[in-house]
N, CA, C and O atoms as CSV, one atom per row, in Angstrom:
chain,resi,resn,atom,element,x,y,z
A,1,MET,N,N,91.806,89.786,88.395
A,1,MET,CA,C,91.255,90.814,89.196
A,1,MET,C,C,89.674,89.455,89.966
A,1,MET,O,O,89.221,88.439,89.439
A,2,ASP,N,N,89.397,89.961,90.992
A,2,ASP,CA,C,89.007,89.660,92.017
A,2,ASP,C,C,87.333,89.135,91.996
A,2,ASP,O,O,86.706,89.794,91.166
A,3,SER,N,N,86.750,88.437,92.485
A,3,SER,CA,C,85.358,88.967,92.389
A,3,SER,C,C,83.790,89.555,92.717
A,3,SER,O,O,82.659,89.602,92.234
A,4,SER,N,N,84.703,90.026,94.078
A,4,SER,CA,C,84.119,91.518,94.355
A,4,SER,C,C,84.133,92.633,93.113
A,4,SER,O,O,83.214,93.196,92.517
A,5,LYS,N,N,85.377,92.690,93.008
A,5,LYS,CA,C,85.951,93.637,91.692
A,5,LYS,C,C,85.164,93.532,90.839
A,5,LYS,O,O,84.700,94.540,90.305
A,6,ASP,N,N,84.852,92.488,90.532
A,6,ASP,CA,C,84.560,92.694,89.069
A,6,ASP,C,C,83.102,92.479,89.310
A,6,ASP,O,O,82.239,92.472,88.432
A,7,LYS,N,N,82.950,92.337,90.351
A,7,LYS,CA,C,80.465,92.853,90.061
A,7,LYS,C,C,81.096,94.058,90.313
A,7,LYS,O,O,80.631,94.681,89.359
A,8,MET,N,N,82.022,95.093,91.055
A,8,MET,CA,C,81.736,96.785,90.950
A,8,MET,C,C,81.542,96.396,89.444
A,8,MET,O,O,80.472,96.167,88.881
A,9,ARG,N,N,82.409,96.378,89.078
A,9,ARG,CA,C,83.423,96.682,87.695
A,9,ARG,C,C,81.716,96.531,86.902
A,9,ARG,O,O,81.032,97.485,86.534
A,10,ASN,N,N,81.322,94.960,86.794
A,10,ASN,CA,C,79.909,95.171,85.910
A,10,ASN,C,C,79.123,96.126,86.001
A,10,ASN,O,O,78.764,96.567,84.909
A,11,GLU,N,N,78.468,96.921,87.417
A,11,GLU,CA,C,77.750,97.202,88.201
A,11,GLU,C,C,77.849,99.029,87.693
A,11,GLU,O,O,76.903,99.803,87.554
A,12,ALA,N,N,79.412,99.320,87.494
A,12,ALA,CA,C,79.882,100.182,86.869
A,12,ALA,C,C,79.009,100.223,85.781
A,12,ALA,O,O,77.926,100.759,86.017
A,13,ILE,N,N,79.180,99.828,84.726
A,13,ILE,CA,C,78.891,99.771,83.299
A,13,ILE,C,C,77.647,99.895,83.294
A,13,ILE,O,O,77.174,100.821,82.636
A,14,THR,N,N,76.790,99.026,84.004
A,14,THR,CA,C,75.114,99.496,84.194
A,14,THR,C,C,74.830,100.415,84.454
A,14,THR,O,O,73.781,100.818,83.953
A,15,ARG,N,N,75.576,101.318,85.389
A,15,ARG,CA,C,75.609,102.754,86.194
A,15,ARG,C,C,75.925,103.480,84.479
A,15,ARG,O,O,75.079,103.895,83.686
A,16,MET,N,N,77.077,103.441,84.355
A,16,MET,CA,C,77.211,104.815,82.774
A,16,MET,C,C,76.243,104.303,81.718
A,16,MET,O,O,75.697,105.050,80.906
A,17,ARG,N,N,76.091,103.207,81.765
A,17,ARG,CA,C,74.661,103.175,80.233
A,17,ARG,C,C,73.001,104.031,81.160
A,17,ARG,O,O,72.232,104.923,80.801
A,18,ALA,N,N,73.083,103.207,82.359
A,18,ALA,CA,C,71.954,104.198,83.241
A,18,ALA,C,C,72.057,105.668,82.972
A,18,ALA,O,O,70.967,106.217,82.810
A,19,LEU,N,N,73.466,106.681,82.859
A,19,LEU,CA,C,73.060,107.206,83.035
A,19,LEU,C,C,73.484,109.075,81.718
A,19,LEU,O,O,73.654,110.292,81.795
A,20,GLY,N,N,73.423,107.836,80.656
A,20,GLY,CA,C,73.543,108.344,79.192
A,20,GLY,C,C,75.056,108.176,78.807
A,20,GLY,O,O,75.270,108.344,77.607
A,21,ILE,N,N,76.184,107.867,79.606
A,21,ILE,CA,C,77.800,107.748,79.020
A,21,ILE,C,C,77.343,107.485,77.956
A,21,ILE,O,O,76.260,106.931,77.763
A,22,ASP,N,N,78.375,107.975,76.865
A,22,ASP,CA,C,78.972,107.838,75.631
A,22,ASP,C,C,78.999,106.228,75.473
A,22,ASP,O,O,79.143,105.968,76.667
A,23,GLU,N,N,78.975,105.431,75.072
A,23,GLU,CA,C,78.724,104.180,74.470
A,23,GLU,C,C,80.679,103.480,74.492
A,23,GLU,O,O,81.089,102.585,75.232
A,24,ALA,N,N,81.437,104.188,73.537
A,24,ALA,CA,C,82.365,104.595,73.737
A,24,ALA,C,C,83.071,104.757,74.643
A,24,ALA,O,O,84.106,104.115,74.826
A,25,ASP,N,N,82.705,105.509,75.259
A,25,ASP,CA,C,83.397,105.239,76.971
A,25,ASP,C,C,83.079,104.391,78.188
A,25,ASP,O,O,83.679,104.400,79.263
A,26,VAL,N,N,81.661,103.398,77.710
A,26,VAL,CA,C,81.625,102.791,78.494
A,26,VAL,C,C,82.261,101.397,77.984
A,26,VAL,O,O,82.206,100.437,78.752
A,27,THR,N,N,83.024,101.211,76.374
A,27,THR,CA,C,83.532,100.157,76.237
A,27,THR,C,C,84.728,100.581,76.631
A,27,THR,O,O,85.484,99.672,76.974
A,28,GLY,N,N,85.196,101.779,76.703
A,28,GLY,CA,C,86.871,101.729,77.003
A,28,GLY,C,C,86.911,101.588,78.385
A,28,GLY,O,O,87.904,100.933,78.701
A,29,PHE,N,N,86.036,102.037,79.634
A,29,PHE,CA,C,85.799,101.191,80.504
A,29,PHE,C,C,85.654,99.878,80.734
A,29,PHE,O,O,85.869,99.443,81.865
A,30,ALA,N,N,85.192,98.885,79.501
A,30,ALA,CA,C,85.111,97.864,80.250
A,30,ALA,C,C,86.368,97.204,79.440
A,30,ALA,O,O,86.391,95.978,79.549
A,31,ASN,N,N,87.174,97.635,78.834
A,31,ASN,CA,C,88.782,97.571,78.263
A,31,ASN,C,C,89.405,98.053,79.068
A,31,ASN,O,O,90.596,98.021,78.758
A,32,GLY,N,N,89.105,98.803,80.587
A,32,GLY,CA,C,90.470,99.085,81.824
A,32,GLY,C,C,91.399,100.513,80.924
A,32,GLY,O,O,92.577,100.860,80.842
A,33,GLU,N,N,89.593,101.189,80.174
A,33,GLU,CA,C,90.647,102.597,79.969
A,33,GLU,C,C,90.036,103.173,80.622
A,33,GLU,O,O,89.112,102.490,81.061
A,34,TYR,N,N,90.039,105.131,81.309
A,34,TYR,CA,C,89.140,106.174,82.155
A,34,TYR,C,C,89.353,106.959,80.992
A,34,TYR,O,O,90.334,107.390,80.386
A,35,THR,N,N,87.419,107.032,80.806
A,35,THR,CA,C,87.579,108.919,80.311
A,35,THR,C,C,88.158,109.983,81.410
A,35,THR,O,O,88.410,109.731,82.588
A,36,LYS,N,N,88.276,110.971,80.877
A,36,LYS,CA,C,88.582,112.174,81.494
A,36,LYS,C,C,87.716,113.540,80.921
A,36,LYS,O,O,87.686,113.862,79.734
A,37,VAL,N,N,87.006,114.288,82.051
A,37,VAL,CA,C,86.014,115.372,82.045
A,37,VAL,C,C,87.073,116.748,81.981
A,37,VAL,O,O,87.797,116.374,82.903
A,38,TYR,N,N,87.750,118.217,81.507
A,38,TYR,CA,C,88.255,118.961,82.643
A,38,TYR,C,C,87.059,120.274,82.326
A,38,TYR,O,O,86.779,120.975,81.354
A,39,VAL,N,N,86.513,120.120,83.901
A,39,VAL,CA,C,85.446,121.640,83.495
A,39,VAL,C,C,86.158,122.519,83.608
A,39,VAL,O,O,86.940,122.391,84.550
A,40,ASP,N,N,86.263,123.565,82.941
A,40,ASP,CA,C,86.732,124.883,83.221
A,40,ASP,C,C,85.472,126.232,83.713
A,40,ASP,O,O,84.825,127.084,83.103
A,41,HIS,N,N,85.626,125.785,85.175
A,41,HIS,CA,C,84.399,126.828,85.632
A,41,HIS,C,C,84.351,127.776,84.943
A,41,HIS,O,O,83.255,128.006,84.431
A,42,GLU,N,N,85.901,129.043,84.533
A,42,GLU,CA,C,85.930,130.636,84.576
A,42,GLU,C,C,85.352,130.585,82.971
A,42,GLU,O,O,85.646,131.612,82.359
A,43,THR,N,N,84.864,129.949,82.465
A,43,THR,CA,C,84.655,129.593,80.733
A,43,THR,C,C,83.286,129.076,80.312
A,43,THR,O,O,82.634,129.123,79.269
A,44,ASP,N,N,83.109,128.574,81.505
A,44,ASP,CA,C,82.110,126.531,81.503
A,44,ASP,C,C,82.638,125.959,80.295
A,44,ASP,O,O,81.685,125.631,79.588
A,45,MET,N,N,83.249,125.811,79.990
A,45,MET,CA,C,83.586,124.940,78.939
A,45,MET,C,C,84.580,123.486,80.088
A,45,MET,O,O,85.321,123.441,81.070
A,46,VAL,N,N,83.816,122.394,78.939
A,46,VAL,CA,C,84.168,121.062,79.612
A,46,VAL,C,C,84.802,120.688,78.335
A,46,VAL,O,O,84.218,120.971,77.289
A,47,LEU,N,N,86.244,119.917,78.308
A,47,LEU,CA,C,86.823,119.218,77.327
A,47,LEU,C,C,87.014,117.609,77.738
A,47,LEU,O,O,87.043,117.127,78.870
A,48,LYS,N,N,87.126,116.995,76.557
A,48,LYS,CA,C,86.331,115.567,77.388
A,48,LYS,C,C,88.551,115.071,76.510
A,48,LYS,O,O,89.280,115.677,75.725
A,49,MET,N,N,88.689,113.797,77.257
A,49,MET,CA,C,90.134,113.683,77.441
A,49,MET,C,C,90.655,112.426,77.607
A,49,MET,O,O,90.096,111.791,78.502
A,50,VAL,N,N,91.440,111.925,77.104
A,50,VAL,CA,C,92.532,111.330,77.862
A,50,VAL,C,C,92.911,111.628,78.837
A,50,VAL,O,O,93.084,112.843,78.921
A,51,PRO,N,N,93.399,110.490,80.604
A,51,PRO,CA,C,93.775,110.716,81.589
A,51,PRO,C,C,95.433,110.726,81.167
A,51,PRO,O,O,95.660,110.293,80.038
A,52,THR,N,N,96.329,111.070,81.772
A,52,THR,CA,C,97.307,110.546,81.379
A,52,THR,C,C,98.007,110.300,82.136
A,52,THR,O,O,97.906,111.049,83.107
A,53,PRO,N,N,99.117,109.202,82.260
A,53,PRO,CA,C,99.546,107.996,83.168
A,53,PRO,C,C,99.925,108.105,84.685
A,53,PRO,O,O,100.298,107.180,85.407
A,54,GLU,N,N,99.838,108.782,84.860
A,54,GLU,CA,C,99.990,109.750,86.384
A,54,GLU,C,C,98.375,109.896,86.708
A,54,GLU,O,O,97.668,109.260,87.488
A,55,GLU,N,N,98.168,110.629,86.099
A,55,GLU,CA,C,96.523,110.342,86.203
A,55,GLU,C,C,95.669,109.072,86.379
A,55,GLU,O,O,94.517,109.060,86.814
A,56,VAL,N,N,96.245,108.214,86.060
A,56,VAL,CA,C,96.046,106.904,86.416
A,56,VAL,C,C,96.080,105.925,87.035
A,56,VAL,O,O,95.574,104.819,87.226
A,57,GLU,N,N,96.870,106.662,87.334
A,57,GLU,CA,C,98.233,105.396,89.210
A,57,GLU,C,C,97.180,106.257,90.027
A,57,GLU,O,O,96.351,105.678,90.729
A,58,LEU,N,N,97.206,107.335,89.956
A,58,LEU,CA,C,96.276,108.154,91.074
A,58,LEU,C,C,95.267,107.880,91.624
A,58,LEU,O,O,94.974,107.597,92.786
A,59,ILE,N,N,94.407,108.043,90.150
A,59,ILE,CA,C,93.538,107.033,90.898
A,59,ILE,C,C,93.197,105.266,90.918
A,59,ILE,O,O,92.084,104.914,91.310
A,60,LYS,N,N,93.924,104.514,90.602
A,60,LYS,CA,C,94.266,103.158,90.761
A,60,LYS,C,C,95.045,103.419,92.019
A,60,LYS,O,O,94.615,102.357,92.470
A,61,ASN,N,N,95.674,103.792,92.831
A,61,ASN,CA,C,96.232,104.349,94.080
A,61,ASN,C,C,95.037,104.379,95.304
A,61,ASN,O,O,94.847,103.628,96.261
A,62,ALA,N,N,94.259,105.710,94.781
A,62,ALA,CA,C,92.486,106.118,95.609
A,62,ALA,C,C,91.984,104.363,95.863
A,62,ALA,O,O,91.647,103.781,96.894
A,63,GLU,N,N,92.078,104.010,94.820
A,63,GLU,CA,C,91.472,102.334,95.236
A,63,GLU,C,C,91.552,101.806,95.616
A,63,GLU,O,O,90.691,101.126,96.176
A,64,GLU,N,N,93.371,101.637,95.608
A,64,GLU,CA,C,94.145,100.660,96.563
A,64,GLU,C,C,93.190,100.684,98.284
A,64,GLU,O,O,92.318,100.177,98.990
A,65,GLU,N,N,94.583,102.056,98.077
A,65,GLU,CA,C,94.447,102.194,99.588
A,65,GLU,C,C,93.181,102.614,100.244
A,65,GLU,O,O,93.211,103.020,101.405
A,66,SER,N,N,92.266,102.556,99.691
A,66,SER,CA,C,91.013,103.080,100.533
A,66,SER,C,C,90.912,101.856,101.693
A,66,SER,O,O,91.488,100.770,101.764
A,67,SER,N,N,90.107,102.392,102.409
A,67,SER,CA,C,89.315,100.745,103.170
A,67,SER,C,C,88.126,100.548,102.803
A,67,SER,O,O,87.296,99.856,103.393
A,68,ILE,N,N,87.975,101.168,101.773
A,68,ILE,CA,C,86.209,100.437,101.436
A,68,ILE,C,C,87.101,100.776,99.933
A,68,ILE,O,O,87.857,101.612,99.440
A,69,PRO,N,N,86.310,99.292,99.584
A,69,PRO,CA,C,86.733,98.808,97.937
A,69,PRO,C,C,86.112,99.739,97.412
A,69,PRO,O,O,85.451,100.492,98.127
A,70,PHE,N,N,86.171,99.910,96.078
A,70,PHE,CA,C,85.603,100.989,95.009
A,70,PHE,C,C,86.032,100.791,94.313
A,70,PHE,O,O,86.977,100.010,94.430
A,71,VAL,N,N,85.651,101.402,92.853
A,71,VAL,CA,C,85.678,100.548,91.929
A,71,VAL,C,C,85.578,102.216,90.926
A,71,VAL,O,O,84.588,102.235,90.195
A,72,ALA,N,N,86.376,103.372,90.860
A,72,ALA,CA,C,85.679,104.697,90.041
A,72,ALA,C,C,85.598,104.218,88.558
A,72,ALA,O,O,86.073,103.177,88.104
A,73,TYR,N,N,85.082,104.935,88.065
A,73,TYR,CA,C,84.431,105.068,86.137
A,73,TYR,C,C,84.219,105.859,85.449
A,73,TYR,O,O,83.634,105.885,84.366
A,74,TYR,N,N,84.705,106.606,86.059
A,74,TYR,CA,C,84.821,108.050,85.136
A,74,TYR,C,C,85.843,109.222,85.713
A,74,TYR,O,O,86.050,109.415,86.911
A,75,ILE,N,N,86.310,109.805,84.858
A,75,ILE,CA,C,87.447,110.687,85.727
A,75,ILE,C,C,86.244,112.569,85.626
A,75,ILE,O,O,85.389,112.820,84.777
A,76,ILE,N,N,86.606,113.307,86.587
A,76,ILE,CA,C,86.134,114.689,86.175
A,76,ILE,C,C,87.037,115.364,86.998
A,76,ILE,O,O,87.319,115.004,88.140
A,77,ASN,N,N,87.563,116.490,86.336
A,77,ASN,CA,C,88.966,117.055,86.762
A,77,ASN,C,C,88.613,118.417,87.156
A,77,ASN,O,O,88.066,118.709,86.092
A,78,ASP,N,N,88.507,119.414,87.818
A,78,ASP,CA,C,88.477,120.587,88.131
A,78,ASP,C,C,89.738,121.060,88.959
A,78,ASP,O,O,90.610,120.396,89.518
A,79,GLU,N,N,89.514,122.673,88.836
A,79,GLU,CA,C,90.553,124.059,89.708
A,79,GLU,C,C,89.384,124.321,90.341
A,79,GLU,O,O,88.233,124.281,89.906
A,80,ILE,N,N,89.874,124.640,91.593
A,80,ILE,CA,C,88.778,125.468,92.338
A,80,ILE,C,C,89.765,126.765,92.657
A,80,ILE,O,O,90.962,126.537,92.829
A,81,THR,N,N,89.294,128.047,92.731
A,81,THR,CA,C,90.086,128.897,93.236
A,81,THR,C,C,89.077,129.746,94.395
A,81,THR,O,O,87.875,130.007,94.360
A,82,PHE,N,N,90.061,130.020,95.345
A,82,PHE,CA,C,89.384,130.515,96.283
A,82,PHE,C,C,89.337,131.844,96.553
A,82,PHE,O,O,90.301,132.226,95.889
A,83,PRO,N,N,88.746,133.118,97.228
A,83,PRO,CA,C,88.273,134.308,97.113
A,83,PRO,C,C,89.575,135.508,97.354
A,83,PRO,O,O,89.747,136.689,97.051
A,84,ASP,N,N,90.677,133.972,98.396
A,84,ASP,CA,C,92.061,134.750,98.674
A,84,ASP,C,C,92.801,134.086,97.271
A,84,ASP,O,O,93.895,134.643,97.193
A,85,GLY,N,N,92.739,133.706,96.824
A,85,GLY,CA,C,93.432,133.201,95.092
A,85,GLY,C,C,94.387,131.840,94.990
A,85,GLY,O,O,95.178,131.371,94.171
A,86,THR,N,N,93.785,131.430,96.470
A,86,THR,CA,C,94.501,129.613,96.569
A,86,THR,C,C,93.846,129.244,95.413
A,86,THR,O,O,92.842,129.874,95.081
A,87,THR,N,N,94.470,127.822,94.381
A,87,THR,CA,C,93.529,127.317,93.399
A,87,THR,C,C,94.232,125.645,93.987
A,87,THR,O,O,95.363,125.553,94.466
A,88,ILE,N,N,93.381,124.583,93.831
A,88,ILE,CA,C,93.415,123.409,94.345
A,88,ILE,C,C,92.411,122.886,93.258
A,88,ILE,O,O,91.247,123.205,93.017
A,89,SER,N,N,93.465,121.751,92.544
A,89,SER,CA,C,92.805,120.805,91.859
A,89,SER,C,C,92.652,119.401,92.338
A,89,SER,O,O,93.512,118.806,92.988
A,90,ARG,N,N,91.265,118.809,91.900
A,90,ARG,CA,C,90.403,118.241,92.194
A,90,ARG,C,C,90.476,116.425,91.262
A,90,ARG,O,O,90.871,116.474,90.097
A,91,TYR,N,N,90.288,115.716,91.546
A,91,TYR,CA,C,89.571,114.440,90.542
A,91,TYR,C,C,88.453,114.010,91.367
A,91,TYR,O,O,88.484,113.246,92.332
A,92,ILE,N,N,87.780,114.417,91.014
A,92,ILE,CA,C,86.307,113.448,91.796
A,92,ILE,C,C,85.687,112.917,90.334
A,92,ILE,O,O,85.414,113.426,89.247
A,93,LEU,N,N,85.609,111.198,91.135
A,93,LEU,CA,C,85.444,109.976,90.688
A,93,LEU,C,C,84.097,109.381,90.949
A,93,LEU,O,O,83.739,108.887,92.018
A,94,PRO,N,N,83.402,109.482,89.871
A,94,PRO,CA,C,81.714,108.630,90.600
A,94,PRO,C,C,82.882,107.371,90.168
A,94,PRO,O,O,83.884,107.161,89.484
A,95,TYR,N,N,81.580,106.513,91.468
A,95,TYR,CA,C,82.484,104.939,91.963
A,95,TYR,C,C,81.179,103.836,92.140
A,95,TYR,O,O,80.116,104.332,92.513
A,96,VAL,N,N,81.206,102.864,91.973
A,96,VAL,CA,C,81.134,101.590,92.919
A,96,VAL,C,C,81.168,101.911,94.036
A,96,VAL,O,O,81.389,103.093,94.299
A,97,TRP,N,N,80.928,100.827,95.214
A,97,TRP,CA,C,81.360,100.238,95.978
A,97,TRP,C,C,81.298,98.596,96.951
A,97,TRP,O,O,80.820,97.674,96.291
A,98,GLU,N,N,81.453,98.468,97.463
A,98,GLU,CA,C,81.338,96.567,97.369
A,98,GLU,C,C,79.143,97.196,97.487
A,98,GLU,O,O,78.747,98.338,97.717
A,99,GLU,N,N,78.614,96.433,97.331
A,99,GLU,CA,C,77.251,96.009,97.517
A,99,GLU,C,C,76.518,96.855,98.817
A,99,GLU,O,O,75.773,97.824,98.963
A,100,LYS,N,N,77.481,95.481,99.965
A,100,LYS,CA,C,76.958,96.316,101.173
A,100,LYS,C,C,76.931,97.564,101.692
A,100,LYS,O,O,75.774,97.867,101.985
A,101,PHE,N,N,77.932,98.654,101.996
A,101,PHE,CA,C,78.288,99.526,101.756
A,101,PHE,C,C,77.322,100.920,102.126
A,101,PHE,O,O,77.433,101.854,102.920
A,102,ASP,N,N,76.031,100.391,100.789
A,102,ASP,CA,C,74.468,100.668,100.199
A,102,ASP,C,C,73.339,100.484,101.435
A,102,ASP,O,O,72.237,101.024,101.529
A,103,ALA,N,N,73.874,99.712,102.183
A,103,ALA,CA,C,72.876,99.274,103.356
A,103,ALA,C,C,72.939,100.331,104.839
A,103,ALA,O,O,73.894,100.967,105.285
A,104,THR,N,N,71.727,100.227,105.279
A,104,THR,CA,C,71.953,101.613,106.216
A,104,THR,C,C,72.389,100.735,107.425
A,104,THR,O,O,73.217,101.243,108.182
A,105,SER,N,N,71.977,99.591,107.680
A,105,SER,CA,C,72.713,98.363,108.563
A,105,SER,C,C,72.742,96.533,108.007
A,105,SER,O,O,72.040,95.766,107.349
A,106,SER,N,N,74.120,96.520,108.824
A,106,SER,CA,C,74.099,94.383,107.367
A,106,SER,C,C,72.518,93.800,107.854
A,106,SER,O,O,72.363,92.589,107.699
A,107,ASP,N,N,71.593,94.415,108.308
A,107,ASP,CA,C,70.418,93.107,108.874
A,107,ASP,C,C,69.182,94.163,107.167
A,107,ASP,O,O,68.082,93.861,106.705
A,108,ASP,N,N,69.752,94.848,106.957
A,108,ASP,CA,C,69.245,95.405,105.506
A,108,ASP,C,C,69.682,95.247,104.588
A,108,ASP,O,O,69.354,96.126,103.791
A,109,PHE,N,N,70.646,94.168,103.995
A,109,PHE,CA,C,71.941,93.888,103.238
A,109,PHE,C,C,71.001,92.841,102.704
A,109,PHE,O,O,70.469,91.980,103.405
A,110,GLU,N,N,70.828,92.993,101.323
A,110,GLU,CA,C,69.863,91.908,100.908
A,110,GLU,C,C,71.220,91.902,98.943
A,110,GLU,O,O,70.835,92.566,97.980
A,111,GLU,N,N,72.242,91.282,98.878
A,111,GLU,CA,C,73.406,91.083,98.013
A,111,GLU,C,C,71.636,90.820,96.844
A,111,GLU,O,O,70.541,90.258,96.869
A,112,GLY,N,N,72.908,92.126,95.597
A,112,GLY,CA,C,70.797,92.367,94.650
A,112,GLY,C,C,70.478,93.344,94.722
A,112,GLY,O,O,70.662,94.307,93.978
A,113,GLU,N,N,69.797,93.203,95.897
A,113,GLU,CA,C,69.048,94.355,95.872
A,113,GLU,C,C,69.820,95.794,96.594
A,113,GLU,O,O,68.985,96.698,96.598
A,114,MET,N,N,71.148,96.256,97.194
A,114,MET,CA,C,71.617,97.338,97.386
A,114,MET,C,C,71.196,98.123,96.597
A,114,MET,O,O,70.342,99.009,96.566
A,115,TRP,N,N,72.807,97.134,95.149
A,115,TRP,CA,C,72.719,98.159,93.755
A,115,TRP,C,C,71.491,98.355,92.899
A,115,TRP,O,O,71.386,98.877,91.789
A,116,GLU,N,N,70.844,97.963,93.467
A,116,GLU,CA,C,69.259,98.267,92.521
A,116,GLU,C,C,69.106,99.242,93.053
A,116,GLU,O,O,69.242,100.181,92.267
A,117,GLU,N,N,68.848,99.586,94.181
A,117,GLU,CA,C,68.542,100.664,94.900
A,117,GLU,C,C,69.609,102.135,94.163
A,117,GLU,O,O,69.330,103.184,93.583
A,118,ALA,N,N,70.579,101.618,94.494
A,118,ALA,CA,C,71.381,102.819,94.873
A,118,ALA,C,C,71.886,104.044,93.140
A,118,ALA,O,O,72.532,105.022,92.764
A,119,ARG,N,N,70.705,102.647,92.602
A,119,ARG,CA,C,70.722,103.430,91.057
A,119,ARG,C,C,69.782,103.950,91.048
A,119,ARG,O,O,69.828,105.180,91.079
A,120,LYS,N,N,68.129,103.095,90.991
A,120,LYS,CA,C,66.892,104.431,91.268
A,120,LYS,C,C,67.185,105.742,92.476
A,120,LYS,O,O,66.218,106.469,92.705
A,121,ASN,N,N,67.741,105.863,92.794
A,121,ASN,CA,C,67.799,107.615,93.962
A,121,ASN,C,C,69.313,108.181,93.257
A,121,ASN,O,O,69.613,109.373,93.310
A,122,MET,N,N,70.311,107.016,92.518
A,122,MET,CA,C,70.624,107.862,91.161
A,122,MET,C,C,70.053,108.868,90.891
A,122,MET,O,O,70.130,110.027,91.298
A,123,LEU,N,N,68.961,107.928,89.553
A,123,LEU,CA,C,68.698,108.085,89.007
A,123,LEU,C,C,67.002,109.231,89.173
A,123,LEU,O,O,67.027,110.426,88.876
A,124,GLU,N,N,66.402,108.898,89.411
A,124,GLU,CA,C,65.822,110.049,91.003
A,124,GLU,C,C,65.241,111.300,90.970
A,124,GLU,O,O,64.258,111.990,90.700
A,125,SER,N,N,67.422,111.155,91.776
A,125,SER,CA,C,67.388,112.262,92.917
A,125,SER,C,C,69.020,113.176,92.296
A,125,SER,O,O,69.715,114.085,92.751
A,126,LYS,N,N,69.055,112.376,91.149
A,126,LYS,CA,C,70.583,112.969,90.351
A,126,LYS,C,C,71.605,113.355,91.429
A,126,LYS,O,O,72.300,114.370,91.407
A,127,ILE,N,N,71.601,112.653,92.130
A,127,ILE,CA,C,72.781,112.710,93.020
A,127,ILE,C,C,73.682,111.333,92.406
A,127,ILE,O,O,73.122,110.444,91.765
A,128,ILE,N,N,75.109,111.326,92.707
A,128,ILE,CA,C,75.613,110.378,92.370
A,128,ILE,C,C,77.030,109.956,93.650
A,128,ILE,O,O,77.379,110.902,94.355
A,129,GLN,N,N,77.529,109.007,93.804
A,129,GLN,CA,C,77.871,108.822,94.336
A,129,GLN,C,C,80.056,109.366,93.626
A,129,GLN,O,O,80.640,108.858,92.668
A,130,CYS,N,N,80.518,110.305,94.443
A,130,CYS,CA,C,81.825,109.919,94.086
A,130,CYS,C,C,82.820,109.969,95.166
A,130,CYS,O,O,82.359,110.081,96.302
A,131,TYR,N,N,84.908,109.869,94.946
A,131,TYR,CA,C,85.205,110.049,95.684
A,131,TYR,C,C,86.040,111.233,95.167
A,131,TYR,O,O,86.488,111.199,94.020
A,132,THR,N,N,86.305,112.476,96.136
A,132,THR,CA,C,87.019,113.246,95.461
A,132,THR,C,C,88.764,112.946,95.651
A,132,THR,O,O,88.989,111.960,96.353
A,133,ILE,N,N,89.689,113.484,95.254
A,133,ILE,CA,C,90.947,114.021,95.404
A,133,ILE,C,C,91.482,114.926,95.412
A,133,ILE,O,O,91.686,115.503,94.344
A,134,ASN,N,N,92.020,115.535,96.810
A,134,ASN,CA,C,92.063,116.310,96.473
A,134,ASN,C,C,93.615,116.258,96.414
A,134,ASN,O,O,94.342,115.876,97.332
A,135,ALA,N,N,94.072,116.773,94.991
A,135,ALA,CA,C,95.790,116.967,94.474
A,135,ALA,C,C,96.292,117.256,94.884
A,135,ALA,O,O,97.368,116.658,94.855
A,136,ASP,N,N,96.189,118.756,95.965
A,136,ASP,CA,C,97.468,118.983,96.401
A,136,ASP,C,C,97.298,118.389,97.950
A,136,ASP,O,O,98.084,117.608,98.488
A,137,ILE,N,N,96.288,118.851,98.442
A,137,ILE,CA,C,96.393,117.846,99.441
A,137,ILE,C,C,95.545,116.768,99.914
A,137,ILE,O,O,94.485,116.843,100.534
A,138,PRO,N,N,96.161,115.798,99.535
A,138,PRO,CA,C,95.687,114.391,99.895
A,138,PRO,C,C,95.113,114.142,100.697
A,138,PRO,O,O,94.131,113.555,100.244
A,139,GLU,N,N,95.049,114.208,101.834
A,139,GLU,CA,C,94.446,113.576,103.086
A,139,GLU,C,C,93.304,114.576,103.077
A,139,GLU,O,O,92.399,114.286,103.859
A,140,TYR,N,N,93.173,115.464,102.514
A,140,TYR,CA,C,91.083,116.415,102.106
A,140,TYR,C,C,90.768,115.386,100.969
A,140,TYR,O,O,90.588,115.770,99.814
A,141,SER,N,N,90.734,114.648,101.172
A,141,SER,CA,C,89.950,113.434,99.884
A,141,SER,C,C,89.119,112.545,100.753
A,141,SER,O,O,89.410,112.046,101.840
A,142,GLU,N,N,88.161,112.464,100.134
A,142,GLU,CA,C,86.599,111.826,100.990
A,142,GLU,C,C,85.724,111.555,99.715
A,142,GLU,O,O,85.589,112.009,98.579
A,143,PHE,N,N,85.263,110.687,100.420
A,143,PHE,CA,C,83.530,110.319,99.597
A,143,PHE,C,C,82.696,110.712,99.760
A,143,PHE,O,O,82.127,110.360,100.794
A,144,GLY,N,N,82.080,111.630,98.949
A,144,GLY,CA,C,80.837,111.756,98.694
A,144,GLY,C,C,79.487,111.693,97.390
A,144,GLY,O,O,78.908,110.693,96.963
A,145,GLU,N,N,79.191,113.931,96.798
A,145,GLU,CA,C,77.909,113.026,96.951
A,145,GLU,C,C,78.454,114.066,95.414
A,145,GLU,O,O,79.427,114.801,95.585
A,146,LEU,N,N,77.750,114.045,93.963
A,146,LEU,CA,C,77.796,115.544,93.194
A,146,LEU,C,C,76.141,115.754,92.595
A,146,LEU,O,O,75.834,116.771,91.973
């Protein structure tokens, strides 16, 4: 693993702990595993589970194929049903991307400061940076916030 991926993984662990994610999930991530949470909107049930090998491959491919380097540290899976009855499945991935992408300009970038600012904003605003994979229409996958 290259140095920038190592740095992103370490920052992901820091964010997981700051968010209060179960230490077993943090340890699993540190050992190369993901925790998946399935959200059932109809029953308001949240189920914690181990992702399938196909889901892990989907996540790894998203990380590798992205034009912006990022590391996903958790998996939130749900389905959305639209008024017309159409249902889509999506994977919402809280992530860390290379620190320089948190700067509004290259003049603002100070290594070691941007992630600290991103963490502060995450905790104060309760908004987490996420990459959403649209499993049914992959070209609609996008970076956003949760």
